[in-house]
Jmol script that loads the backbone (N, CA, C; Angstrom):
load data "model"
ATOM      1  N   MET A   1      -2.257  33.198  -1.959  1.00  0.00           N
ATOM      2  CA  MET A   1      -1.640  32.346  -0.957  1.00  0.00           C
ATOM      3  C   MET A   1      -2.536  31.149  -0.623  1.00  0.00           C
ATOM      4  N   PHE A   2      -3.850  31.417  -0.579  1.00  0.00           N
ATOM      5  CA  PHE A   2      -4.775  30.331  -0.265  1.00  0.00           C
ATOM      6  C   PHE A   2      -4.744  29.248  -1.342  1.00  0.00           C
ATOM      7  N   ARG A   3      -4.599  29.656  -2.589  1.00  0.00           N
ATOM      8  CA  ARG A   3      -4.554  28.675  -3.679  1.00  0.00           C
ATOM      9  C   ARG A   3      -3.353  27.742  -3.530  1.00  0.00           C
ATOM     10  N   LEU A   4      -2.216  28.294  -3.152  1.00  0.00           N
ATOM     11  CA  LEU A   4      -1.009  27.485  -2.970  1.00  0.00           C
ATOM     12  C   LEU A   4      -1.211  26.487  -1.834  1.00  0.00           C
ATOM     13  N   LEU A   5      -1.756  26.955  -0.724  1.00  0.00           N
ATOM     14  CA  LEU A   5      -2.005  26.078   0.416  1.00  0.00           C
ATOM     15  C   LEU A   5      -3.012  24.988   0.056  1.00  0.00           C
ATOM     16  N   ARG A   6      -4.070  25.360  -0.642  1.00  0.00           N
ATOM     17  CA  ARG A   6      -5.082  24.386  -1.055  1.00  0.00           C
ATOM     18  C   ARG A   6      -4.473  23.341  -1.994  1.00  0.00           C
ATOM     19  N   THR A   7      -3.620  23.780  -2.902  1.00  0.00           N
ATOM     20  CA  THR A   7      -2.970  22.853  -3.823  1.00  0.00           C
ATOM     21  C   THR A   7      -2.067  21.870  -3.074  1.00  0.00           C
ATOM     22  N   LEU A   8      -1.301  22.355  -2.120  1.00  0.00           N
ATOM     23  CA  LEU A   8      -0.432  21.484  -1.334  1.00  0.00           C
ATOM     24  C   LEU A   8      -1.235  20.458  -0.544  1.00  0.00           C
ATOM     25  N   ILE A   9      -2.342  20.882   0.032  1.00  0.00           N
ATOM     26  CA  ILE A   9      -3.186  19.953   0.785  1.00  0.00           C
ATOM     27  C   ILE A   9      -3.775  18.892  -0.137  1.00  0.00           C
ATOM     28  N   LEU A  10      -4.224  19.282  -1.305  1.00  0.00           N
ATOM     29  CA  LEU A  10      -4.780  18.315  -2.258  1.00  0.00           C
ATOM     30  C   LEU A  10      -3.719  17.332  -2.749  1.00  0.00           C
ATOM     31  N   VAL A  11      -2.512  17.819  -2.982  1.00  0.00           N
ATOM     32  CA  VAL A  11      -1.427  16.935  -3.425  1.00  0.00           C
ATOM     33  C   VAL A  11      -1.073  15.947  -2.317  1.00  0.00           C
ATOM     34  N   MET A  12      -1.016  16.410  -1.078  1.00  0.00           N
ATOM     35  CA  MET A  12      -0.718  15.508   0.036  1.00  0.00           C
ATOM     36  C   MET A  12      -1.815  14.461   0.194  1.00  0.00           C
ATOM     37  N   PHE A  13      -3.071  14.857   0.053  1.00  0.00           N
ATOM     38  CA  PHE A  13      -4.182  13.916   0.140  1.00  0.00           C
ATOM     39  C   PHE A  13      -4.098  12.867  -0.961  1.00  0.00           C
ATOM     40  N   ALA A  14      -3.795  13.295  -2.183  1.00  0.00           N
ATOM     41  CA  ALA A  14      -3.674  12.359  -3.300  1.00  0.00           C
ATOM     42  C   ALA A  14      -2.520  11.387  -3.085  1.00  0.00           C
ATOM     43  N   PHE A  15      -1.420  11.871  -2.535  1.00  0.00           N
ATOM     44  CA  PHE A  15      -0.273  11.011  -2.277  1.00  0.00           C
ATOM     45  C   PHE A  15      -0.621   9.935  -1.251  1.00  0.00           C
ATOM     46  N   VAL A  16      -1.251  10.322  -0.163  1.00  0.00           N
ATOM     47  CA  VAL A  16      -1.629   9.357   0.881  1.00  0.00           C
ATOM     48  C   VAL A  16      -2.636   8.351   0.328  1.00  0.00           C
ATOM     49  N   ALA A  17      -3.603   8.815  -0.446  1.00  0.00           N
ATOM     50  CA  ALA A  17      -4.586   7.902  -1.035  1.00  0.00           C
ATOM     51  C   ALA A  17      -3.902   6.908  -1.977  1.00  0.00           C
ATOM     52  N   GLY A  18      -2.940   7.369  -2.741  1.00  0.00           N
ATOM     53  CA  GLY A  18      -2.207   6.483  -3.646  1.00  0.00           C
ATOM     54  C   GLY A  18      -1.388   5.445  -2.893  1.00  0.00           C
ATOM     55  N   MET A  19      -0.780   5.845  -1.792  1.00  0.00           N
ATOM     56  CA  MET A  19      -0.006   4.898  -0.983  1.00  0.00           C
ATOM     57  C   MET A  19      -0.911   3.822  -0.394  1.00  0.00           C
ATOM     58  N   LEU A  20      -2.075   4.217   0.106  1.00  0.00           N
ATOM     59  CA  LEU A  20      -3.010   3.239   0.677  1.00  0.00           C
ATOM     60  C   LEU A  20      -3.528   2.285  -0.401  1.00  0.00           C
ATOM     61  N   TYR A  21      -3.814   2.818  -1.577  1.00  0.00           N
ATOM     62  CA  TYR A  21      -4.283   1.985  -2.686  1.00  0.00           C
ATOM     63  C   TYR A  21      -3.205   0.981  -3.091  1.00  0.00           C
ATOM     64  N   GLU A  22      -1.969   1.424  -3.171  1.00  0.00           N
ATOM     65  CA  GLU A  22      -0.840   0.560  -3.541  1.00  0.00           C
ATOM     66  C   GLU A  22      -0.643  -0.548  -2.517  1.00  0.00           C
ATOM     67  N   ARG A  23      -0.720  -0.196  -1.243  1.00  0.00           N
ATOM     68  CA  ARG A  23      -0.530  -1.179  -0.175  1.00  0.00           C
ATOM     69  C   ARG A  23      -1.615  -2.258  -0.229  1.00  0.00           C
ATOM     70  N   GLN A  24      -2.854  -1.843  -0.468  1.00  0.00           N
ATOM     71  CA  GLN A  24      -3.956  -2.805  -0.554  1.00  0.00           C
ATOM     72  C   GLN A  24      -3.748  -3.740  -1.741  1.00  0.00           C
ATOM     73  N   GLY A  25      -3.268  -3.211  -2.854  1.00  0.00           N
ATOM     74  CA  GLY A  25      -3.011  -4.038  -4.033  1.00  0.00           C
ATOM     75  C   GLY A  25      -1.921  -5.068  -3.786  1.00  0.00           C
ATOM     76  N   ARG A  26      -0.869  -4.665  -3.083  1.00  0.00           N
ATOM     77  CA  ARG A  26       0.203  -5.612  -2.769  1.00  0.00           C
ATOM     78  C   ARG A  26      -0.300  -6.714  -1.846  1.00  0.00           C
ATOM     79  N   GLN A  27      -1.144  -6.346  -0.892  1.00  0.00           N
ATOM     80  CA  GLN A  27      -1.670  -7.343   0.042  1.00  0.00           C
ATOM     81  C   GLN A  27      -2.556  -8.352  -0.689  1.00  0.00           C
ATOM     82  N   GLU A  28      -3.407  -7.890  -1.574  1.00  0.00           N
ATOM     83  CA  GLU A  28      -4.272  -8.802  -2.330  1.00  0.00           C
ATOM     84  C   GLU A  28      -3.455  -9.719  -3.227  1.00  0.00           C
ATOM     85  N   THR A  29      -2.410  -9.186  -3.856  1.00  0.00           N
ATOM     86  CA  THR A  29      -1.544 -10.004  -4.703  1.00  0.00           C
ATOM     87  C   THR A  29      -0.836 -11.073  -3.883  1.00  0.00           C
ATOM     88  N   CYS A  30      -0.377 -10.709  -2.705  1.00  0.00           N
ATOM     89  CA  CYS A  30       0.311 -11.653  -1.831  1.00  0.00           C
ATOM     90  C   CYS A  30      -0.619 -12.788  -1.421  1.00  0.00           C
ATOM     91  N   GLU A  31      -1.827 -12.436  -0.988  1.00  0.00           N
ATOM     92  CA  GLU A  31      -2.771 -13.452  -0.535  1.00  0.00           C
ATOM     93  C   GLU A  31      -3.258 -14.324  -1.683  1.00  0.00           C
ATOM     94  N   ALA A  32      -3.403 -13.741  -2.886  1.00  0.00           N
ATOM     95  CA  ALA A  32      -3.833 -14.522  -4.048  1.00  0.00           C
ATOM     96  C   ALA A  32      -2.765 -15.534  -4.446  1.00  0.00           C
ATOM     97  N   GLY A  33      -1.501 -15.222  -4.180  1.00  0.00           N
ATOM     98  CA  GLY A  33      -0.412 -16.132  -4.511  1.00  0.00           C
ATOM     99  C   GLY A  33      -0.128 -17.145  -3.417  1.00  0.00           C
ATOM    100  N   GLY A  34      -0.939 -17.147  -2.371  1.00  0.00           N
ATOM    101  CA  GLY A  34      -0.753 -18.128  -1.305  1.00  0.00           C
ATOM    102  C   GLY A  34       0.215 -17.678  -0.232  1.00  0.00           C
ATOM    103  N   GLY A  35       0.579 -16.408  -0.245  1.00  0.00           N
ATOM    104  CA  GLY A  35       1.510 -15.897   0.755  1.00  0.00           C
ATOM    105  C   GLY A  35       0.796 -15.462   2.023  1.00  0.00           C
ATOM    106  N   LEU A  36       1.576 -15.101   3.011  1.00  0.00           N
ATOM    107  CA  LEU A  36       1.058 -14.644   4.291  1.00  0.00           C
ATOM    108  C   LEU A  36       1.519 -13.211   4.495  1.00  0.00           C
ATOM    109  N   TRP A  37       0.574 -12.292   4.729  1.00  0.00           N
ATOM    110  CA  TRP A  37       0.863 -10.871   4.862  1.00  0.00           C
ATOM    111  C   TRP A  37       1.041 -10.545   6.341  1.00  0.00           C
ATOM    112  N   ILE A  38       2.276 -10.182   6.738  1.00  0.00           N
ATOM    113  CA  ILE A  38       2.569  -9.868   8.130  1.00  0.00           C
ATOM    114  C   ILE A  38       3.291  -8.519   8.176  1.00  0.00           C
ATOM    115  N   GLU A  39       2.669  -7.523   8.806  1.00  0.00           N
ATOM    116  CA  GLU A  39       3.258  -6.199   9.006  1.00  0.00           C
ATOM    117  C   GLU A  39       3.893  -5.641   7.731  1.00  0.00           C
ATOM    118  N   ASP A  40       3.127  -5.566   6.670  1.00  0.00           N
ATOM    119  CA  ASP A  40       3.562  -5.020   5.377  1.00  0.00           C
ATOM    120  C   ASP A  40       4.654  -5.831   4.708  1.00  0.00           C
ATOM    121  N   ILE A  41       4.793  -7.085   5.068  1.00  0.00           N
ATOM    122  CA  ILE A  41       5.788  -7.979   4.442  1.00  0.00           C
ATOM    123  C   ILE A  41       5.047  -9.218   3.966  1.00  0.00           C
ATOM    124  N   CYS A  42       5.301  -9.611   2.730  1.00  0.00           N
ATOM    125  CA  CYS A  42       4.682 -10.818   2.192  1.00  0.00           C
ATOM    126  C   CYS A  42       5.636 -11.982   2.347  1.00  0.00           C
ATOM    127  N   LEU A  43       5.193 -12.982   3.063  1.00  0.00           N
ATOM    128  CA  LEU A  43       5.966 -14.216   3.179  1.00  0.00           C
ATOM    129  C   LEU A  43       5.393 -15.207   2.188  1.00  0.00           C
ATOM    130  N   ALA A  44       6.206 -15.582   1.219  1.00  0.00           N
ATOM    131  CA  ALA A  44       5.747 -16.500   0.170  1.00  0.00           C
ATOM    132  C   ALA A  44       5.499 -17.881   0.758  1.00  0.00           C
ATOM    133  N   SER A  45       4.675 -18.647   0.102  1.00  0.00           N
ATOM    134  CA  SER A  45       4.337 -19.972   0.616  1.00  0.00           C
ATOM    135  C   SER A  45       5.564 -20.860   0.710  1.00  0.00           C
ATOM    136  N   GLU A  46       6.577 -20.643  -0.146  1.00  0.00           N
ATOM    137  CA  GLU A  46       7.801 -21.443  -0.067  1.00  0.00           C
ATOM    138  C   GLU A  46       8.542 -21.161   1.244  1.00  0.00           C
ATOM    139  N   MET A  47       8.485 -19.935   1.712  1.00  0.00           N
ATOM    140  CA  MET A  47       9.175 -19.567   2.941  1.00  0.00           C
ATOM    141  C   MET A  47       8.428 -20.071   4.174  1.00  0.00           C
ATOM    142  N   ILE A  48       7.119 -20.164   4.079  1.00  0.00           N
ATOM    143  CA  ILE A  48       6.300 -20.573   5.235  1.00  0.00           C
ATOM    144  C   ILE A  48       6.468 -22.066   5.500  1.00  0.00           C
ATOM    145  N   ASN A  49       6.538 -22.873   4.439  1.00  0.00           N
ATOM    146  CA  ASN A  49       6.592 -24.327   4.575  1.00  0.00           C
ATOM    147  C   ASN A  49       7.942 -24.833   5.077  1.00  0.00           C
ATOM    148  N   GLU A  50       8.975 -24.040   4.958  1.00  0.00           N
ATOM    149  CA  GLU A  50      10.297 -24.495   5.350  1.00  0.00           C
ATOM    150  C   GLU A  50      10.514 -24.403   6.834  1.00  0.00           C
TER     151      GLU A  50
END
end "model"
wireframe off; spacefill off
backbone 0.3
color backbone group
């Protein structure tokens, strides 16, 4: 039973770590393209200038 619980905890930890890594990558891509990152939404430079 302990092995199952340990496996579930490790899978949940890996999932959360992957989500955080993905979010950071999207933010860096947005900023590198000249966009503005606001509350997990990338506003492209074309949208900001209008």
